[in-house]
N, C-alpha and C positions, 0 to 999 in steps of 0.2 A: 124529428118533430118539426112541424110547420105551424106558424102562427099567421092567420089571415084575419085581420080585423079583431073581433072579440072571440074568435074561435081558435081552438088548438087541435091540430090533427096529428095523431101519432101514427108513424109508419112502421109496420112490423117487418118489412123487407125492402131494402134498397139494393139493387144489383146493377152496377155499371161495368160493362165489359168492353175493353179494347179488342182488336182482332185476336183470335185464339189460335193455338197450334192446330193445324189442319182444319181451321174454321169450325171447330166443334161448338155447338151451342152450349153455354155453361161450361166452357172448356178451360184449358190451361194456358198460361203465358208462354208465348213462343220462345222467349229468351231462356226461361228456366227449363222448358222442355228440351230445347236444343242442347243445353249443357248435360242433361240427363241422357239423351240419346247418344251423345258423343262418348259417354262412358261404356256404351255397348252392354247395357244391363240385360241379364238373362231372366230376372224375376224382380218383383216388387212385393214386399211384405205389407199387408194391410189387414185390419186397421192399426197394426203396429203393436207397441208395447202397452204402457199404462193406459193409453187412450182406449184400448180394447176393454179393459176392466172397469174403469171409472172408480171414483172414490166410494160410491155406494151402488147398490143394485139398480136404482133408477137412473144412475149416471153412466152405466155401461153403454157401449156403442150399440145404438138401436137400429140395426141395419134395415129392418122393414120400414121404419119411419123415415128413412133417407131416400126412399124411392118416390118417383112421380114428380109433379110440378114443385118448383121451389117454394111457392107460396103455401103449399100444403104440408111442408116439413116443419114440425114444431121446434126442432133443434134440441140440444141437451147441454148440460153443464160439463165442460171438459175437465180434464184432470189437472191442468197446469194453471188454474186460476182464471180462466176465461170461458165464455159460453161459445159453443160451436153452433153455427147456423145449419150445419149438415148440408150446406151447398155442395160440398164434396161428399157425395154419398156412394152407395154401393155400385151403382152403374157407372158413375164418373171414375171410380177407381179402376173398374174393369176396362173402361175405354182408355184410361191413362196407360195401363199396361199394353193394350193393343196398339196404341199409337207409338209406343216406344219399341215395339217388337219384343216385348218381355212377357213372361207368364206370371199370373197372379200366384202369390203364396198367401193363402187365406188363414187368418187368425180366427179361431173359434172361441167365443166366450165359454168358460169352463166352470162357472159357479163360484168364483172367488173375486172379491173386490178389495180395494186397497185399504179400506178401514178394518181389514182383517176379518170381515164377515164372510161366511162361506156356507155352502149347502153340501151336506154329506152325500156320498154316493147312495143311491136308492131311489125310491119312488118320487121324492120331492125334486130330484135332479132331472127327472125324465123330461119335463117340459123344456129345459134348456138344451138337452140332447136333441129333442125334436126340432127346436129352433135352429140348431146347427145343421141338421140334415136338410131343413128347408133352405138354409143359406147356400149349402152346396148345390142343392137342386136348382136354385136360381142361377148359379154360375154354369152348370153343365147339363141341366135337365132338358129333355126333348120338349120343343115348343108346342107340340100337339098332344103329347101324352102325359105331361106332368103339370101340376098347378103352378109351380113356381117357374118352370120353364116357359109356360104361357105368359106369366107376368113379365118375364124378361123380354119376350117378344113384344108384348104390349108397350114396354118401355123403349122399344126401338132396336132391339138386337135379337132377331130370331135364332141366329146361330149360337151354339154353346161356346163358351170360352175354354181355352186349353188349360184346365186346372190339373196339376200333378201333386201338389203338396198342400196339406192342411196342418196347422199347429194347434194343439189343445192347450189353450190358455197362454199366459205369459208370466215368466218369472214366478211361478207358483211356489218357489222356495220361500217367498215371503209369508206363505201360509204355514206358520209354525205348528199348526195342529197336526200336520202330516196327512191331511185328507186328500192330497193331490193324487196319490197313486190309485185310490179307489175311484176318484172322479175320472182319472185318465182311462182306467180300464173300461168304465161304462161308456165313455165317448168312443174309445178305440174300437170296442166291439161293435157298436152301432154303425160307425163309419165304415169299418171293414166289411160288415155284413152287406151293406147296400152298395158300397163303392170299393170293392176289393183291390182295385188297381191304384187307388190313391195312396201316397206315402204319408204316414202319420208321424208327426214330430212331437216329442214330449218336451215340456219346458223345464223339467228337472231330470236328474240322472247322469248328467255330464260331469266333467271334471273341473268345471269352474267352481268358484267359491260357494255359490248358492246351490247349484245343481248337485254337487257332491253330497250335500247334507241329506238329500232325499232320493236314494236310488230307486230305479224302476225295475222291479223283479218279477211282477206277475204277468207282464206282457213284454214283448220285445219291440220297442219303437223302431221305425225305419231309420229315424234320425233322432238325436237329441240336440237341444239348443243350448249353446254355451255363450255367455256374455262376459266380455273383458273390457273394463275401463281401468287402465293402468298408467302409471307414470312412464314417460318415454323410455327411461333406462330399463324398467321392468318389462316393457313391451319388447324391447330388443332381446331380453333374456328369454322371451317366449317364442323366439324364432325356431327353437327346437321343440316347442310344446308337443307337436304331433309326430315327432320322429319315432317314438316308441309306443304309440297307441296300438291297441289290439286291432289287427286287421280283420278279425272275425266278429267284432262287435258292431253295434249300430254305427252308421255314418254320423258325421258331425255337421251341424248347421251352426256356424258362428254368426248368430243372429243380431248381435250388437257388439261393437268393439270400437275403441278409439284410444289413442295415446294422449295423455295430457302432460302439461309442463310440471309445475310444482304443486298445484292444487287440483283436486278432482273437480270435474265440471259442475257437479251439484253443490260444491263448496265454494268455488271461485266467485260465484255470483254473476249477475247480468252485466256488471261493469267490465268483466274480463272477456277475452275473445273478440268477436263472436265466433272466430274460426281458428283452427290450429296454426301454430307458427312452424318454423323450419325444424325446430327441435322435435316437435310432435311428429312431423312428417317423416323424419328419419326412423323414429320408433314404429310408426305405422308401416313404412315400407319394409323394414326388417321383418316385422311380423308377417307381412304379405309373402315374403320369400318363403317363409316356413309353411304357410298354408298352400302355396303353389307347389312346393316340393312334395307335399303330402296330400295332393288332391285325390288320391285313392281313398283317403279317410275323410278329408274335409270336402264335402259334396257342394256346400254352398256357404257364402259369407256375405255380410253387408255391414258397412259402416253405419253408425248411428250417433246423433240424428243427421238427417240428410239435408234439410233446408232450414234457414233461419232468417227472420226479419231482423235486419241489422240496425234498425232504428233504436235509439235509447228507449228503454221500457218495452221493447217488443220481444224480449226473450227472457228465459229463465235458466238457460243452460249455456255454458261458456264455450263449448266446442261443437261445431256444426260444419258439415262439409262444404255447403254452398250458401253464400250470403246474398241478400237482395233488399231493395227498398221498393217503392212504388214504381220506379222507372228503370232501375239498373240491377245488374247481377254481377257476382264475381265468384270465382272458384278459389278455394284455399290451396296452399301448396299440396296438402294431402289429396285434394281432388285431382290435381294434375298427376300426382304419383299413381293414383288409381287408374286414371285415364291412360297413362303410359303402359301400365301393366295390361290393361284390357286391349289396347291397340296392338300389342306385340305378344301374341299368345298362340302357341301351337296346340296340337291335339294330343301330344304325348309329352310326358315329363322326361327329362334327360338327367341321368345320374351325374353328379359332379363331386369333386373332392377338392377342398380348400386346404392348401399346405402352406406352412410358414406364415400364417396370418398374424399381423400385428394385433395387439390386444388393447383394451381400454379397461380402466379400473375405477371403481367407486367404493370407498370403504374397503371391506374385505372381499368384495366380489369382483371377479374379472370376466369380461366378455370379449368375444371377437370384435375387432374393429371393422370387419368387412363381412357382409352377409350376401348370399347369392342363391339364385335358382335359375333353371333353364328349361325351356320347352322346345319342341320341334314340330314343324308342320310336315306331316308325313307325305302330303301331296306334292309340296314344292321343295322339300328338303331344307327350308329356311330354319335356322337356329335363332332363338331369342334368349339372350342371356341378360338377366337382371342382376345388378350389383348395387349395394348400398355401402357407401363409405361413411361411417359415422365418426371418423377421426378428424381432428382439426388441421390436418395436413394432407396434401395430395399423395396418392399411393399408386405406384406403378405395379401393374399386375401382369404376370406372364401366363399366357394361355397355351395349353397343350391339348388339342382336340383329337382324341383317339377315334380313328375311323371316319372322321368328317372330311368332306371334300368341299372346302370353303372357297368362294370366289374372292379375288384379291381386293375387291372394293365392297364396303358395306356402309351402314349408318350407325351413328352414336347419338342418342337422345339423352340429354342431361338436365336435371333439375338441381339447382345449387344456389346457396347464398352463404356469405361469410358470417352473417349475424344469425345465430340460432333463434333469437327473439323476433326476427323479421316475419311479417305476415302480409297477406294481401288484404285489400280493403276496397270500399266503394270508390275512394279517391285514387288508389293505386291497385287496380284489379289484377294487373299482371306483373307486379313487382317481382314475384317469384314464379316463373313459368318455364316450361321445357324449351330447350333449344336443340335443334337437330343439325348435325353436320356429317359430311362424308368422311369416312376413314379408309385409308389405303394400306397397301402392303400386308393384307391379311392372308392367312393360310392356316395350315394345321397347327402351326406355332407362330405366335406373335405377341407383342407387348402393347399394353394400352394404359394410359395414366387416367386415374379417376380423380376428379377435383375433390377438394376437401368438402366434407359435409354435403354429400351429394347422393342423388338417386340416378342411376344410369341404366339405360337399356341399349345393348348391342344387338343389331339385326344383321345376322351373317347369312347371306344367301348362298345357296349351293352353286358350285362351279358348273357351268353349262358346257 
């Protein structure tokens, strides 16, 4: 609002941008984008979870209204108590993916909103199905032969984007009426008819708490989406979650997951966090070893939420991967654990066996104290071994590598802190950060000590 003399002028849009990543008009902050690029992401899910649905039908993500000049976008009421300008619209999301070298995972509104209103499968749902098909066409449609492909070209991107996955709705197990399967079938059939190569994800049917309540039996989704927000101890227990999954069933998309300390992020309040501490990181990393070991079942996964305004009053959720304010950014310890996993990844999993592992106990439950996974780069022969020592003392590990021809020198990257409550912040952005050192005297058999309460990656190159 501007006051000039006796006149008052209201401004509907004020947009001030410093330099952006790759100098995109209406683009993204270089510091935040670089942190994301450094994670080597393969996909980005948009428009995400509850933001897709909205609290009411008029508050759902209005993708068509997010196209074109900023001043023509009306915006809409967001889910978390604030209004969205929709300055980050459909095209900006697609360019975000492109600039990161990632592919979009498109969430499609499926006829359910968070005030528990929904539209049953049938003629009344058909308009929303068509809107979803239009949205897909905007992403992949031919610029000369399709209406929405032509609109994409008009918006500055003639070439289609590389879409492979769409998800029907989000957490539709909140719809206690059980209408989701009927709605899913209607969307699934329409999408597969027009785009048979797209992989369709269901938001229920998995083995998480909500998904298991509403199985999908009338169609076979390509993947189902499972969400896990668990206390760090329970997240460690889930390191074996996928060991016994049916290899003939749908693949798994772990679309939201995060370990918390003593209180769930929706209960802890905005005063907590805003990012995970070292205790949470150990739970996250243990769970990641399980997903990596079972990557024949877990096709995709992503931590949530990804970004948080760390200023007081700027958040509603106590756990987020990356924090920022107007000028600065920082990664949580869990961010660095994920970065370590992404930077040290082969193209084949390697079977491993943990013997004589020390344990940890809580109440009447006992868990391993060490968790591990391994992959191999088939082109170079490099082995990547990830280990999580959740115990309060250092642990010496004896390695026996069957059939491996390991060079005598390698690297060891470690993320560690003695205080489980420690976390990074705007003031101390790298209080907990990985450190890499050379390790010597490696071979088919060797010993290595893991620091207490640590995440470690061993990079073992093949002998030349």
